[in-house]
C-alpha positions, 0 to 999 in steps of 0.5 A: 431709919435706924441710922438717922435715929443714931445720928440724931441721938449722937448729935443730941448727946454731942450738944449736951456734952458741949453745953457744959464742958467743965463737968465730966459726964458719963455718956452711955451710947448704945448701938442697936441694929438688926442683922438679917440672919436667922440664927447666929451662934451665941459665941459668934454674936458675943465675939462680934459685939466685943470687936464692935466695942473695941473698935468704937473705943479705939476710934475714940482714943485715936481721935484723943476723945478719951485717954489711954487709961480710960480706953483701958478701963472701958475694955476691961484690960490692962495698959499692956494689953491696950499697948498691943491693941494700939499696935493693932489699930496703928495708934501711936502712943505719942501725940502728934507734935510739931518739930518745934514742940519735939525739939523743945521737949528734948531740950527740956529733957536734956536740961533735966538730965544735966541737973541730976548728973551733978 
């Protein structure tokens, strides 16, 4: 039941986001689920919630749904800490590029460097 409700809410949020792509929107997503355990120490619950948030944000970053700066802000960390997290989650800081795109970028960079040599 909770999974169907979550999927329905997520689908509705995505439809709303697609309806007006030119407007930057804040989307708040909240996860609620029950864990059938009588008592969980507060410190363990907090750790589990922090790690769930981290995994969620890093998944969005992996799929380029959010920027690295936005991910760092959402997690309350600086860019250096985010770089460490990206390594932990095997997320490359470089965009996926074809060979041709990479060669063009290298060529443009070399041309810029030549201008500065003179």
